[in-house]
PDB file of the backbone (N, CA, C, O) and the ligand in Angstrom, with CONECT records:
HET     CU  A 101       1
ATOM      1  N   UNK A   1       0.833  -1.171  -0.003  1.00  0.00           N
ATOM      2  CA  UNK A   1      -0.014  -0.004  -0.010  1.00  0.00           C
ATOM      3  C   UNK A   1       0.856   1.228  -0.015  1.00  0.00           C
ATOM      4  O   UNK A   1       1.717   1.397   0.848  1.00  0.00           O
ATOM      5  N   UNK A   2       0.634   2.079  -0.980  1.00  0.00           N
ATOM      6  CA  UNK A   2       1.327   3.378  -1.033  1.00  0.00           C
ATOM      7  C   UNK A   2       0.410   4.486  -0.548  1.00  0.00           C
ATOM      8  O   UNK A   2      -0.791   4.478  -0.818  1.00  0.00           O
ATOM      9  N   UNK A   3       0.974   5.418   0.152  1.00  0.00           N
ATOM     10  CA  UNK A   3       0.198   6.558   0.605  1.00  0.00           C
ATOM     11  C   UNK A   3       0.892   7.861   0.234  1.00  0.00           C
ATOM     12  O   UNK A   3       2.057   8.115   0.540  1.00  0.00           O
ATOM     13  N   UNK A   4       0.068   8.683  -0.464  1.00  0.00           N
ATOM     14  CA  UNK A   4       0.560   9.967  -0.989  1.00  0.00           C
ATOM     15  C   UNK A   4      -0.193  11.070  -0.332  1.00  0.00           C
ATOM     16  O   UNK A   4      -1.419  10.994  -0.254  1.00  0.00           O
ATOM     17  N   UNK A   5       0.463  12.096   0.147  1.00  0.00           N
ATOM     18  CA  UNK A   5      -0.175  13.335   0.493  1.00  0.00           C
ATOM     19  C   UNK A   5      -0.265  14.154  -0.767  1.00  0.00           C
ATOM     20  O   UNK A   5       0.743  14.411  -1.424  1.00  0.00           O
ATOM     21  N   UNK A   6      -1.435  14.552  -1.098  1.00  0.00           N
ATOM     22  CA  UNK A   6      -1.625  15.395  -2.284  1.00  0.00           C
ATOM     23  C   UNK A   6      -2.420  16.699  -1.885  1.00  0.00           C
ATOM     24  O   UNK A   6      -3.641  16.777  -2.020  1.00  0.00           O
ATOM     25  N   UNK A   7      -1.690  17.649  -1.417  1.00  0.00           N
ATOM     26  CA  UNK A   7      -2.380  18.795  -0.768  1.00  0.00           C
ATOM     27  C   UNK A   7      -3.234  19.637  -1.652  1.00  0.00           C
ATOM     28  O   UNK A   7      -4.115  20.340  -1.157  1.00  0.00           O
ATOM     29  N   UNK A   8      -3.001  19.599  -3.023  1.00  0.00           N
ATOM     30  CA  UNK A   8      -3.683  20.457  -3.896  1.00  0.00           C
ATOM     31  C   UNK A   8      -5.038  19.900  -4.381  1.00  0.00           C
ATOM     32  O   UNK A   8      -5.744  20.555  -5.147  1.00  0.00           O
ATOM     33  N   UNK A   9      -5.390  18.682  -3.925  1.00  0.00           N
ATOM     34  CA  UNK A   9      -6.674  18.131  -4.275  1.00  0.00           C
ATOM     35  C   UNK A   9      -7.724  18.815  -3.441  1.00  0.00           C
ATOM     36  O   UNK A   9      -7.704  18.744  -2.212  1.00  0.00           O
ATOM     37  N   UNK A  10      -8.652  19.487  -4.122  1.00  0.00           N
ATOM     38  CA  UNK A  10      -9.690  20.244  -3.384  1.00  0.00           C
ATOM     39  C   UNK A  10     -11.120  19.788  -3.624  1.00  0.00           C
ATOM     40  O   UNK A  10     -12.005  20.134  -2.842  1.00  0.00           O
ATOM     41  N   UNK A  11     -11.379  19.009  -4.697  1.00  0.00           N
ATOM     42  CA  UNK A  11     -12.743  18.663  -4.970  1.00  0.00           C
ATOM     43  C   UNK A  11     -12.817  17.297  -5.637  1.00  0.00           C
ATOM     44  O   UNK A  11     -11.793  16.668  -5.906  1.00  0.00           O
ATOM     45  N   UNK A  12     -13.995  16.862  -5.891  1.00  0.00           N
ATOM     46  CA  UNK A  12     -14.185  15.571  -6.588  1.00  0.00           C
ATOM     47  C   UNK A  12     -13.569  15.448  -7.933  1.00  0.00           C
ATOM     48  O   UNK A  12     -13.192  14.362  -8.376  1.00  0.00           O
ATOM     49  N   UNK A  13     -13.465  16.609  -8.603  1.00  0.00           N
ATOM     50  CA  UNK A  13     -12.821  16.591  -9.901  1.00  0.00           C
ATOM     51  C   UNK A  13     -11.343  16.276  -9.769  1.00  0.00           C
ATOM     52  O   UNK A  13     -10.802  15.472 -10.528  1.00  0.00           O
ATOM     53  N   UNK A  14     -10.697  16.904  -8.814  1.00  0.00           N
ATOM     54  CA  UNK A  14      -9.248  16.595  -8.545  1.00  0.00           C
ATOM     55  C   UNK A  14      -9.116  15.096  -8.185  1.00  0.00           C
ATOM     56  O   UNK A  14      -8.225  14.409  -8.685  1.00  0.00           O
ATOM     57  N   UNK A  15      -9.972  14.628  -7.355  1.00  0.00           N
ATOM     58  CA  UNK A  15      -9.913  13.214  -6.913  1.00  0.00           C
ATOM     59  C   UNK A  15     -10.000  12.322  -8.152  1.00  0.00           C
ATOM     60  O   UNK A  15      -9.205  11.392  -8.292  1.00  0.00           O
ATOM     61  N   UNK A  16     -10.972  12.593  -9.074  1.00  0.00           N
ATOM     62  CA  UNK A  16     -11.159  11.792 -10.223  1.00  0.00           C
ATOM     63  C   UNK A  16      -9.930  11.864 -11.153  1.00  0.00           C
ATOM     64  O   UNK A  16      -9.530  10.855 -11.734  1.00  0.00           O
ATOM     65  N   UNK A  17      -9.353  13.029 -11.283  1.00  0.00           N
ATOM     66  CA  UNK A  17      -8.162  13.182 -12.141  1.00  0.00           C
ATOM     67  C   UNK A  17      -6.977  12.372 -11.602  1.00  0.00           C
ATOM     68  O   UNK A  17      -6.240  11.743 -12.361  1.00  0.00           O
ATOM     69  N   UNK A  18      -6.814  12.402 -10.280  1.00  0.00           N
ATOM     70  CA  UNK A  18      -5.727  11.613  -9.670  1.00  0.00           C
ATOM     71  C   UNK A  18      -6.014  10.110  -9.837  1.00  0.00           C
ATOM     72  O   UNK A  18      -5.116   9.339 -10.174  1.00  0.00           O
ATOM     73  N   UNK A  19      -7.238   9.712  -9.605  1.00  0.00           N
ATOM     74  CA  UNK A  19      -7.585   8.278  -9.760  1.00  0.00           C
ATOM     75  C   UNK A  19      -7.348   7.805 -11.159  1.00  0.00           C
ATOM     76  O   UNK A  19      -6.788   6.727 -11.354  1.00  0.00           O
ATOM     77  N   UNK A  20      -7.747   8.557 -12.127  1.00  0.00           N
ATOM     78  CA  UNK A  20      -7.604   8.134 -13.541  1.00  0.00           C
ATOM     79  C   UNK A  20      -6.098   8.026 -13.850  1.00  0.00           C
ATOM     80  O   UNK A  20      -5.656   7.079 -14.501  1.00  0.00           O
ATOM     81  N   UNK A  21      -5.320   9.015 -13.373  1.00  0.00           N
ATOM     82  CA  UNK A  21      -3.879   8.984 -13.663  1.00  0.00           C
ATOM     83  C   UNK A  21      -3.251   7.705 -13.114  1.00  0.00           C
ATOM     84  O   UNK A  21      -2.430   7.085 -13.790  1.00  0.00           O
ATOM     85  N   UNK A  22      -3.617   7.306 -11.920  1.00  0.00           N
ATOM     86  CA  UNK A  22      -3.066   6.109 -11.353  1.00  0.00           C
ATOM     87  C   UNK A  22      -3.505   4.903 -12.151  1.00  0.00           C
ATOM     88  O   UNK A  22      -2.714   3.996 -12.408  1.00  0.00           O
ATOM     89  N   UNK A  23      -4.762   4.894 -12.540  1.00  0.00           N
ATOM     90  CA  UNK A  23      -5.293   3.700 -13.253  1.00  0.00           C
ATOM     91  C   UNK A  23      -4.663   3.570 -14.660  1.00  0.00           C
ATOM     92  O   UNK A  23      -4.636   2.482 -15.235  1.00  0.00           O
ATOM     93  N   UNK A  24      -4.173   4.664 -15.187  1.00  0.00           N
ATOM     94  CA  UNK A  24      -3.456   4.558 -16.488  1.00  0.00           C
ATOM     95  C   UNK A  24      -2.127   3.861 -16.347  1.00  0.00           C
ATOM     96  O   UNK A  24      -1.638   3.247 -17.296  1.00  0.00           O
ATOM     97  N   UNK A  25      -1.534   3.952 -15.163  1.00  0.00           N
ATOM     98  CA  UNK A  25      -0.315   3.200 -14.920  1.00  0.00           C
ATOM     99  C   UNK A  25      -0.541   1.762 -14.649  1.00  0.00           C
ATOM    100  O   UNK A  25       0.189   0.882 -15.105  1.00  0.00           O
ATOM    101  N   UNK A  26      -1.626   1.533 -13.857  1.00  0.00           N
ATOM    102  CA  UNK A  26      -1.951   0.177 -13.514  1.00  0.00           C
ATOM    103  C   UNK A  26      -3.543   0.086 -13.467  1.00  0.00           C
ATOM    104  O   UNK A  26      -4.187   0.570 -12.536  1.00  0.00           O
ATOM    105  N   UNK A  27      -4.091  -0.539 -14.488  1.00  0.00           N
ATOM    106  CA  UNK A  27      -5.566  -0.556 -14.533  1.00  0.00           C
ATOM    107  C   UNK A  27      -6.136  -1.387 -13.406  1.00  0.00           C
ATOM    108  O   UNK A  27      -7.319  -1.245 -13.098  1.00  0.00           O
ATOM    109  N   UNK A  28      -5.327  -2.277 -12.754  1.00  0.00           N
ATOM    110  CA  UNK A  28      -5.842  -3.115 -11.725  1.00  0.00           C
ATOM    111  C   UNK A  28      -5.638  -2.407 -10.360  1.00  0.00           C
ATOM    112  O   UNK A  28      -6.032  -2.944  -9.324  1.00  0.00           O
ATOM    113  N   UNK A  29      -5.057  -1.269 -10.362  1.00  0.00           N
ATOM    114  CA  UNK A  29      -4.782  -0.651  -9.062  1.00  0.00           C
ATOM    115  C   UNK A  29      -6.067  -0.307  -8.278  1.00  0.00           C
ATOM    116  O   UNK A  29      -7.093   0.069  -8.845  1.00  0.00           O
ATOM    117  N   UNK A  30      -5.959  -0.453  -6.984  1.00  0.00           N
ATOM    118  CA  UNK A  30      -7.092  -0.005  -6.105  1.00  0.00           C
ATOM    119  C   UNK A  30      -6.656   1.380  -5.587  1.00  0.00           C
ATOM    120  O   UNK A  30      -5.578   1.537  -5.014  1.00  0.00           O
ATOM    121  N   UNK A  31      -7.534   2.379  -5.808  1.00  0.00           N
ATOM    122  CA  UNK A  31      -7.227   3.737  -5.419  1.00  0.00           C
ATOM    123  C   UNK A  31      -8.254   4.263  -4.474  1.00  0.00           C
ATOM    124  O   UNK A  31      -9.440   4.190  -4.798  1.00  0.00           O
ATOM    125  N   UNK A  32      -7.904   4.782  -3.343  1.00  0.00           N
ATOM    126  CA  UNK A  32      -8.813   5.375  -2.465  1.00  0.00           C
ATOM    127  C   UNK A  32      -8.362   6.814  -2.143  1.00  0.00           C
ATOM    128  O   UNK A  32      -7.230   7.030  -1.710  1.00  0.00           O
ATOM    129  N   UNK A  33      -9.257   7.794  -2.359  1.00  0.00           N
ATOM    130  CA  UNK A  33      -8.940   9.202  -2.152  1.00  0.00           C
ATOM    131  C   UNK A  33      -9.730   9.717  -0.940  1.00  0.00           C
ATOM    132  O   UNK A  33     -10.952   9.589  -0.865  1.00  0.00           O
ATOM    133  N   UNK A  34      -8.997  10.293  -0.013  1.00  0.00           N
ATOM    134  CA  UNK A  34      -9.607  10.901   1.141  1.00  0.00           C
ATOM    135  C   UNK A  34      -9.381  12.376   0.986  1.00  0.00           C
ATOM    136  O   UNK A  34      -8.302  12.889   1.281  1.00  0.00           O
ATOM    137  N   UNK A  35     -10.418  13.068   0.513  1.00  0.00           N
ATOM    138  CA  UNK A  35     -10.285  14.468   0.222  1.00  0.00           C
ATOM    139  C   UNK A  35     -10.065  15.332   1.468  1.00  0.00           C
ATOM    140  O   UNK A  35      -9.347  16.331   1.445  1.00  0.00           O
ATOM    141  N   UNK A  36     -10.713  14.905   2.554  1.00  0.00           N
ATOM    142  CA  UNK A  36     -10.577  15.679   3.808  1.00  0.00           C
ATOM    143  C   UNK A  36      -9.108  15.631   4.324  1.00  0.00           C
ATOM    144  O   UNK A  36      -8.614  16.611   4.881  1.00  0.00           O
ATOM    145  N   UNK A  37      -8.472  14.564   4.144  1.00  0.00           N
ATOM    146  CA  UNK A  37      -7.078  14.392   4.637  1.00  0.00           C
ATOM    147  C   UNK A  37      -6.109  14.617   3.476  1.00  0.00           C
ATOM    148  O   UNK A  37      -4.895  14.556   3.671  1.00  0.00           O
ATOM    149  N   UNK A  38      -6.631  14.880   2.256  1.00  0.00           N
ATOM    150  CA  UNK A  38      -5.720  15.092   1.091  1.00  0.00           C
ATOM    151  C   UNK A  38      -4.790  13.882   0.970  1.00  0.00           C
ATOM    152  O   UNK A  38      -3.591  14.049   0.748  1.00  0.00           O
ATOM    153  N   UNK A  39      -5.306  12.716   1.106  1.00  0.00           N
ATOM    154  CA  UNK A  39      -4.610  11.532   1.122  1.00  0.00           C
ATOM    155  C   UNK A  39      -5.014  10.569   0.007  1.00  0.00           C
ATOM    156  O   UNK A  39      -6.210  10.361  -0.192  1.00  0.00           O
ATOM    157  N   UNK A  40      -4.094   9.986  -0.713  1.00  0.00           N
ATOM    158  CA  UNK A  40      -4.374   9.007  -1.761  1.00  0.00           C
ATOM    159  C   UNK A  40      -3.728   7.707  -1.415  1.00  0.00           C
ATOM    160  O   UNK A  40      -2.505   7.618  -1.307  1.00  0.00           O
ATOM    161  N   UNK A  41      -4.559   6.671  -1.235  1.00  0.00           N
ATOM    162  CA  UNK A  41      -3.971   5.378  -0.950  1.00  0.00           C
ATOM    163  C   UNK A  41      -4.104   4.478  -2.147  1.00  0.00           C
ATOM    164  O   UNK A  41      -5.179   4.377  -2.739  1.00  0.00           O
ATOM    165  N   UNK A  42      -3.032   3.828  -2.505  1.00  0.00           N
ATOM    166  CA  UNK A  42      -2.974   3.005  -3.730  1.00  0.00           C
ATOM    167  C   UNK A  42      -2.441   1.631  -3.445  1.00  0.00           C
ATOM    168  O   UNK A  42      -1.365   1.461  -2.872  1.00  0.00           O
ATOM    169  N   UNK A  43      -3.218   0.650  -3.860  1.00  0.00           N
ATOM    170  CA  UNK A  43      -2.666  -0.717  -3.765  1.00  0.00           C
ATOM    171  C   UNK A  43      -2.354  -1.172  -5.213  1.00  0.00           C
ATOM    172  O   UNK A  43      -3.286  -1.294  -6.008  1.00  0.00           O
ATOM    173  N   UNK A  44      -1.154  -1.413  -5.562  1.00  0.00           N
ATOM    174  CA  UNK A  44      -0.749  -1.669  -6.897  1.00  0.00           C
ATOM    175  C   UNK A  44       0.546  -2.450  -6.914  1.00  0.00           C
ATOM    176  O   UNK A  44       1.357  -2.379  -5.990  1.00  0.00           O
ATOM    177  N   UNK A  45       0.719  -3.210  -8.007  1.00  0.00           N
ATOM    178  CA  UNK A  45       2.003  -3.899  -8.142  1.00  0.00           C
ATOM    179  C   UNK A  45       2.975  -3.014  -8.976  1.00  0.00           C
ATOM    180  O   UNK A  45       4.119  -3.417  -9.182  1.00  0.00           O
ATOM    181  N   UNK A  46       2.567  -1.873  -9.437  1.00  0.00           N
ATOM    182  CA  UNK A  46       3.511  -0.962 -10.079  1.00  0.00           C
ATOM    183  C   UNK A  46       4.365  -0.277  -9.022  1.00  0.00           C
ATOM    184  O   UNK A  46       3.947  -0.096  -7.879  1.00  0.00           O
ATOM    185  N   UNK A  47       5.592   0.103  -9.439  1.00  0.00           N
ATOM    186  CA  UNK A  47       6.458   0.800  -8.535  1.00  0.00           C
ATOM    187  C   UNK A  47       5.894   2.137  -7.980  1.00  0.00           C
ATOM    188  O   UNK A  47       5.212   2.872  -8.694  1.00  0.00           O
ATOM    189  N   UNK A  48       6.178   2.422  -6.752  1.00  0.00           N
ATOM    190  CA  UNK A  48       5.633   3.609  -6.158  1.00  0.00           C
ATOM    191  C   UNK A  48       5.979   4.882  -6.957  1.00  0.00           C
ATOM    192  O   UNK A  48       5.195   5.821  -7.095  1.00  0.00           O
ATOM    193  N   UNK A  49       7.280   4.824  -7.496  1.00  0.00           N
ATOM    194  CA  UNK A  49       7.777   6.045  -8.194  1.00  0.00           C
ATOM    195  C   UNK A  49       6.896   6.318  -9.424  1.00  0.00           C
ATOM    196  O   UNK A  49       6.613   7.468  -9.760  1.00  0.00           O
ATOM    197  N   UNK A  50       6.483   5.259 -10.067  1.00  0.00           N
ATOM    198  CA  UNK A  50       5.704   5.445 -11.313  1.00  0.00           C
ATOM    199  C   UNK A  50       4.317   5.965 -10.993  1.00  0.00           C
ATOM    200  O   UNK A  50       3.747   6.771 -11.728  1.00  0.00           O
ATOM    201  N   UNK A  51       3.790   5.484  -9.877  1.00  0.00           N
ATOM    202  CA  UNK A  51       2.482   6.026  -9.464  1.00  0.00           C
ATOM    203  C   UNK A  51       2.602   7.502  -9.089  1.00  0.00           C
ATOM    204  O   UNK A  51       1.769   8.320  -9.478  1.00  0.00           O
ATOM    205  N   UNK A  52       3.599   7.818  -8.362  1.00  0.00           N
ATOM    206  CA  UNK A  52       3.864   9.223  -7.999  1.00  0.00           C
ATOM    207  C   UNK A  52       4.055  10.109  -9.238  1.00  0.00           C
ATOM    208  O   UNK A  52       3.517  11.211  -9.336  1.00  0.00           O
ATOM    209  N   UNK A  53       4.841   9.578 -10.171  1.00  0.00           N
ATOM    210  CA  UNK A  53       5.118  10.382 -11.383  1.00  0.00           C
ATOM    211  C   UNK A  53       3.824  10.655 -12.102  1.00  0.00           C
ATOM    212  O   UNK A  53       3.649  11.746 -12.645  1.00  0.00           O
ATOM    213  N   UNK A  54       2.879   9.673 -12.129  1.00  0.00           N
ATOM    214  CA  UNK A  54       1.618   9.883 -12.851  1.00  0.00           C
ATOM    215  C   UNK A  54       0.783  11.006 -12.117  1.00  0.00           C
ATOM    216  O   UNK A  54       0.154  11.864 -12.736  1.00  0.00           O
ATOM    217  N   UNK A  55       0.834  10.925 -10.807  1.00  0.00           N
ATOM    218  CA  UNK A  55       0.094  11.940 -10.025  1.00  0.00           C
ATOM    219  C   UNK A  55       0.640  13.342 -10.332  1.00  0.00           C
ATOM    220  O   UNK A  55      -0.110  14.301 -10.515  1.00  0.00           O
ATOM    221  N   UNK A  56       1.955  13.417 -10.378  1.00  0.00           N
ATOM    222  CA  UNK A  56       2.631  14.747 -10.616  1.00  0.00           C
ATOM    223  C   UNK A  56       2.317  15.215 -12.076  1.00  0.00           C
ATOM    224  O   UNK A  56       2.063  16.390 -12.342  1.00  0.00           O
ATOM    225  N   UNK A  57       2.351  14.267 -12.949  1.00  0.00           N
ATOM    226  CA  UNK A  57       2.085  14.617 -14.398  1.00  0.00           C
ATOM    227  C   UNK A  57       0.636  15.124 -14.574  1.00  0.00           C
ATOM    228  O   UNK A  57       0.328  15.933 -15.450  1.00  0.00           O
ATOM    229  N   UNK A  58      -0.232  14.599 -13.688  1.00  0.00           N
ATOM    230  CA  UNK A  58      -1.637  15.013 -13.790  1.00  0.00           C
ATOM    231  C   UNK A  58      -1.848  16.388 -13.246  1.00  0.00           C
ATOM    232  O   UNK A  58      -2.935  16.958 -13.343  1.00  0.00           O
ATOM    233  N   UNK A  59      -0.747  16.941 -12.644  1.00  0.00           N
ATOM    234  CA  UNK A  59      -0.836  18.302 -12.187  1.00  0.00           C
ATOM    235  C   UNK A  59      -0.818  18.491 -10.630  1.00  0.00           C
ATOM    236  O   UNK A  59      -1.056  19.585 -10.119  1.00  0.00           O
ATOM    237  N   UNK A  60      -0.528  17.384  -9.917  1.00  0.00           N
ATOM    238  CA  UNK A  60      -0.570  17.460  -8.476  1.00  0.00           C
ATOM    239  C   UNK A  60       0.770  17.005  -7.868  1.00  0.00           C
ATOM    240  O   UNK A  60       1.270  15.900  -8.074  1.00  0.00           O
ATOM    241  N   UNK A  61       1.311  17.995  -7.080  1.00  0.00           N
ATOM    242  CA  UNK A  61       2.501  17.631  -6.311  1.00  0.00           C
ATOM    243  C   UNK A  61       2.123  16.679  -5.194  1.00  0.00           C
ATOM    244  O   UNK A  61       0.994  16.685  -4.704  1.00  0.00           O
ATOM    245  N   UNK A  62       3.077  15.870  -4.806  1.00  0.00           N
ATOM    246  CA  UNK A  62       2.722  14.899  -3.670  1.00  0.00           C
ATOM    247  C   UNK A  62       3.899  14.797  -2.809  1.00  0.00           C
ATOM    248  O   UNK A  62       4.998  15.183  -3.205  1.00  0.00           O
ATOM    249  N   UNK A  63       3.707  14.268  -1.587  1.00  0.00           N
ATOM    250  CA  UNK A  63       4.810  13.774  -0.773  1.00  0.00           C
ATOM    251  C   UNK A  63       4.371  12.392  -0.224  1.00  0.00           C
ATOM    252  O   UNK A  63       3.183  12.072  -0.190  1.00  0.00           O
ATOM    253  N   UNK A  64       5.281  11.658   0.165  1.00  0.00           N
ATOM    254  CA  UNK A  64       4.883  10.319   0.643  1.00  0.00           C
ATOM    255  C   UNK A  64       4.404  10.451   2.082  1.00  0.00           C
ATOM    256  O   UNK A  64       5.047  11.085   2.919  1.00  0.00           O
ATOM    257  N   UNK A  65       3.254   9.832   2.345  1.00  0.00           N
ATOM    258  CA  UNK A  65       2.639   9.928   3.647  1.00  0.00           C
ATOM    259  C   UNK A  65       3.287   8.808   4.499  1.00  0.00           C
ATOM    260  O   UNK A  65       3.488   7.684   4.039  1.00  0.00           O
ATOM    261  N   UNK A  66       3.590   9.158   5.714  1.00  0.00           N
ATOM    262  CA  UNK A  66       4.217   8.143   6.592  1.00  0.00           C
ATOM    263  C   UNK A  66       3.144   7.345   7.273  1.00  0.00           C
ATOM    264  O   UNK A  66       3.433   6.242   7.737  1.00  0.00           O
ATOM    265  N   UNK A  67       1.882   7.841   7.369  1.00  0.00           N
ATOM    266  CA  UNK A  67       0.794   7.048   7.955  1.00  0.00           C
ATOM    267  C   UNK A  67      -0.516   7.599   7.483  1.00  0.00           C
ATOM    268  O   UNK A  67      -1.571   7.084   7.853  1.00  0.00           O
TER     269      UNK A  67
HETATM  270 CU    CU A 101     -10.730  19.922  -7.745  1.00  0.00          CU2+
END
């Protein structure tokens, strides 16, 4: 499970954009977005860096969440 802090997500549209970006890397990925906590949890067999890169390319900076 990867956890990303994505502070610029503000609405459902942002959440959808991030989710789609992750699914383009791994269509099988499970993605859960918590808008209140600005947290994106991803269960995927793809490397964490590739998921993060996709989030960044979609227009959202991230940092790795420690919990
Ligand atoms: Cu938004």
